[in-house]
N, C-alpha and C positions, 0 to 999 in steps of 0.2 A: 094798791098804793104804788106810785111812780118811784123808781129807783134811779140812783145816779147813772147806772149802766143803760137804763131805757133812755134817758136824756142824751147820753153820749151817742147811742145808736141812731137816735132820730136825727140828731145834728149831722152825724157822719153820713148818713144816707143822702142828705141834701147839700151838703157844703164839704168841699174837699179840705181836710185839716192835716196839717203837719204835726199838730199837737192838739190833744183834745183831752181834758181832765175835768170831771164833774164830781163834786162831793155834796153830800147833803144827807138830810135825815128823813126824807119822805115828804116834807112840806116845804123846807127852805133849802136852796141849792145854791152852790157857787161853782162857776166855771172859768176855765182859762182856755181860750181857743186861739189857735195860731193858723191862720189861712191866707194864702196868696190872694184870695177872693177879696181881701179887705185893702189891698193896695189902691191908693188914690181915693179912699173913702174916709170920711171923717168918723169919729166914734159913733155917733147916732146912726149913720148909714150902716156901720159894721153891725151894731146891735139889731138893726133892722133885718139884716140878712139872716142873723141867728133866729130872731122871732119868726121870720117867714119860713125857716126851716122847721120850726116847732109847730107852726100852724095854730089850729084851734086848741091845741094842747096847752098853750100859754093861758088861755082863758078858762079851760075846763079842768085840767089836770094838774097843772104846775101852779103852785101858790106864789112862790117868790123864786127868782133867779137873778142872782147878782153875777155879772160877767166881767171878765177882762179879756179884751180882744186885742191881738196883735198880728201885724204882718210878720212874715218869717225874718225880714230884716230887723224890725223893731225887737222881735224876740231875741235874736242873736246878739243885739247890742245892749241888752239889759244888764 
């Protein structure tokens, strides 16, 4: 079974993050991801970067992932 720590590790390996927090029960996960890589990208493009980082795991191992993505500037101004 996939753990939140697994997902954090996989995302961090492919995407530099200033903040990365994943919670979940092994089937459904929620993530907060803050990365400078999101600058200049809309929400769909940001999520695509995360899906790319997770690769085939999104289809095979992770059943549901809800995410909130932020640039460092957006995160600081919340």
